[in-house]
N, C-alpha and C positions, 0 to 999 in steps of 0.2 A: 074665886077659889085660889088660895095660895099654892103655887106649884111645889111639889116635893122635890128635894134634891139631897144628894149626899153631902153633908156638911164638910167632911174631910176633903172631898174632891173640890168643893167650892173654894175652900181656903187655899188649897194648893194652886188652883187656877188664879185666884186673886193675887197670890204671891208672885206667880209667874208674870201676870199682867202688870203688877206694880213694878216689877223689875224691868219690864220692857218700857214702861212709862218713864222710869228713872233713866234708862238708857237713851230714850229719845231726847230728854232734856240735856243729859250729859253730852250727847253727841253734838247738840247745838252749841253748848258751851265750848266744847272742844274745837268746833269749827270757828267760833269767834276768836278763840285763843290762837288759832293758826293764822287767820286772816289779819289779826292785829299784831302778830309777832310776839305775843306774851310768852308763849312756851320757850321760844328761842332766847328771849331776854332772861327768863328764869334760869335756863341752863347756863348762860354766860355769867350771871350774877352769883349763882349759888344761893344759900339761905339768905333771905332778905325780907324786909318789911314791905307792906303793900305800898307805902309812900315811895320807897326807893324804886320799886318795880314800876310804879306808874310813871316816874320820870324817865326811866330807861326805855320803856315801851311807848312812851308818849300817849298815854290814855288817861281818861278821867279817873281820879283816885277813888272816888266813892263808888262808881260802878265797878271798878276793879276789885274793891273789897268784897262785894257781893259775888262776883265771878269767882274769886279765889275761894270764898266760903263754900260755894256750890261744888267746885272741883275737889276741895279737900273732903267734903262730906261724901262725895262719890268715890274717893280713893284714887283720883286721878293725879293729885299732888299731895305733898306732905305738909302738915301744919304742926309747928312747935308752939304749944300754948304757953309755955313758960316764958318765952321771949317774944311771942307773937310774930313769928316769921314763917315763911313758906319756902318750899324748895321741891325740886324734882329728883327722884331717885334715878339711877341709870336705867332701870326698867321702864319707868314712866317716860323718860326722855326718848327711849327707843320707840315707844308707841306714838308720842305726841309731837316731838320736835325734830327727829332725825330724818329730814327730807331725803328721799332717794334710797333709803335703806329698806330692805324687805319687811322689817318690823313696823315701819311707820304706817299708820292707818288713816292719815289725814285725807288722802285721795278718796278712800272709801266713804269717809264722813261727808266729803264735799259732794259726792255723787248722790248720797241720800238727801242732803239739803236741797240739791237741785230738783229732786222730785217733789219735795214739800213746797218749793217755791212756785211750782205750777200745778198745785193740787186741783185747782178748779178745772183746768183743762183735762187733767187725768180722769177726773170724775165724769166729765162730759163724754170723753172718748170711751170710757168703760161702759157707760149706759147706752151709747149710740152704736157701738161696735165698729165705728169708723177707724181708719188707720191714722197714724201720727208719724210723719216723717222725722228722721233724725234731726234735721235742721230746725224743727219746731220746738225742740227741747231747750231748757235753760242752759246757759253757757257753763254752769257748774257741772252739768252732765258730761260735757266734752272734756273739760279739764280734770274733773274728778275721775272719770274712767281712765284717762291717761295716767294720772298719778297713782291710781290703784293698781293697774296692770304693769306699769313700767318697771318697778323694782323686781317683780317676779321674772319678767323677761330678762332684766339685767343679770340676775343671778343664775338663770337656767338656759336661756336661748342658745348661746354659743358654747357654753361649757357642758351642757347635758343633752339638750333637745336635738340640735343639729348633729352632734357626734353620734346620736342614737339612730340616725337615718342611714340606711344601707347605701354606701357608695357616694354620699353627698359631700361630706366635708373635704375630702381630697380635691374634689372639683372646685369648690369655693376657694380653697387655699391657693390653687394654681391659677384661678381666674375663671369664674362662672358667670352665668346670667340669671338673675333672680327677680321675680315679681312678687311684691307684697301687696295683696289685695285687701282693701278695707283698712288701710294703714293708719287711719286717724291722724293723730298729731305726729306720727312718724317714729315713735320710739323703737319699734322692732326693726324698721328699715335702717335707722341710724346705727343701731347696735351691730347689725350685720355688716354695714359699710365699714365701721371701725375695725371689726374683727377680721374681715376679709378684704383688705385694701385692693387686691388685684381683681376682685369681682365687681360687676356692675349691678347695682341694686335699684330697682324701679318701684317706687311706692305709688299706689293708685287708691283713690278714695272718691266717693261721690260728693263729699261735703267740702265745698270750696274753702271755707274758713279754716278747716283743719289742714288742708293742703298748704295754704298760705303760711300757717304757723310752722308746719314741717319744713318748708323751704327756708324760712327765716332761721330755724334752729340749725339746719344743715350749713347755711352760710356763716352763722356765728361760730360754729365749731370747725369750719374749714374742711368739711367732709365733701370731697369732690366726686366720689364714685357713687353717689346716691342722687337720684332725681325724683321729683314728685309731679303727679299729674291728676287733675280732676276728671274722673271718668267712671262710668258704671261698671260693675263687676263683670257683666256679660259682654262688655265692649272694650276692655282694655287692649291696647295695641301690642304688637310684637309677637314673635314666635321663637321656637328653638330655645325656650328657657330650660335651664338645668333644674331649677327649683322654683315652685310657686307656693306661696304661703298664705294662709288666712288665720289670723290670730283673734280668737274670741269674737268672730263676726259672721261666720257662716250661718248661724242660727238667726241672725238679724235680717238676712236677705229674703226678699220676696220669692225669688226663684233660685234657691241654692242648687237645684239640679241643673238648671240652665247655666248658672255660673260655673259649676264644676265641669260641664261639657265643654264650655269655652276654654277653661283651664287645660283640659286634656288635649285639646287641639293645639294649644300654645306651647306645650311641652315638647322637648326632644323625645325621640323614642327611648324609653327607659327612664325618662325624667321623673322627678318626685313632686307630688302635691302633699305638702305638710299642712295638716289641719290641727290647730290647737283650739280646744273647746273647754268650757267649764266642766270640771269633773262631776259626773253624775252616773248613777246606776240606771238601769233600763226601765224601772217601774217606780211609780209613786210610793208603793209600799216599801221599796228599798231606799227611798230618799227621805225618810222621816228623820231628818237631822237639821241642825241649826243652819249650816251652810246652804243646804238646799232650800230651806225656808226663805233665806235672804235672796237667793237666786230666783226663786219663783216670784218673789215680790218685785224684783227689778224686771223680770220678764213680763209681769202684769202691766207695768206702766211704760216700759221702754221697748223690750225686744219684740214681743208679739205685735204691738201697735206699729212699730217701725216696719216689720215684715208685711203687715196687712196693708200698709200705705203703698206698697210696690206691686208691680206686675206679679200675678199668680197668688202671692200672699200665702205661702205655705205655712207660716207660723210655727216653726219648729220649737221655739222657746229655748230658754237658757239652760234647761235641764233635760234636753232631748235624749241624752245617753248615747253610749258608743254604738249600740245596735242600730238606732235610728239614723245616726250620722253616717255609719257605714252603708246603710241601705241607700241613702242619698248618693253617695259616691259610686256605688255599684250601678245604680240606675243611670248615672252619668257616663258609665262605660269603664270605670276602673275595676278591674277584676281582682287586683291584689290590694287589700286594705288591712293594715295591721297596726295594733297599738304598740308603740315603741318606747314610750316614756310617760311619766305622770308625776304630778306634785299633789299636795292636798287639795289644790284648787283647780288644777288643769289636767287634761289628758292630751296626749300627742299621738296623732294617727299619721301613718305614711301610706299614701296611695301611689302606686307606680303605674305610669302610662304604658 
């Protein structure tokens, strides 16, 4: 028996899914353009033929023609049919070629590609319910995550987030002690080190390869007041910190309550624990939007499996919401927890020891 359905609703859903399918292909094309330097070459050349661009980017001319055609059809680049040339508008360049700027989405694309690259493992983990440690993910996951979050940190961390914390910035200006837990490739630690040269910034992460990359970047930039060490969140050394931070990583931890307890013990009396988490409402009903859909997707394949691979395995998820995060902090012994800043993608909480 043929099932009955609403034709209008079916067509609307088909259109939405077709748009998503186009986006999936477009995202892969965009990633290829990033990794081969095509977008950067296009921005440098201006309007050009595909033959000229192929020489500039050092790629195969025939493959490039198909890639350009796909990009043009998607609206990612412009095509002038009269003279058969291609170019980037300023808006397109902002999205696809301006590395390090908040508008650039290549890090986001890279993180998604990393999940597709290991989809067989993701399916096995999803079916079995086992955990999946951070280090078992594709390298695109590490680099893409850093590229995605770094521009937002660069635009907000020292200009908005830290100034919003009660009593913190004057201490860092005069010379404070900071621990950055789950620092990854070190973007947040290095930004704080550059902004507050009299302070000592200590970056900690359990992933050895990320710590090595962070050390290399610190050496390359000549930033002397930042150090990095591989260690678990519940075991990082030191005490009397003025500020302890976790950026977009508390929800990935197996035992975030235990980590927060250790942080509380490491702070000076009156010291601050700054928690930056993905912006989310407190219920699924309130999170029916595109950003939350993306975050729930990443949470399915990365955040929850990473948490489950660790001790306790609380599995907060990337859209835990302010109330759930605040409950974790209060369970750890922080009585004062307040939301002090936010962006479209992040919320900033201050917990005072």
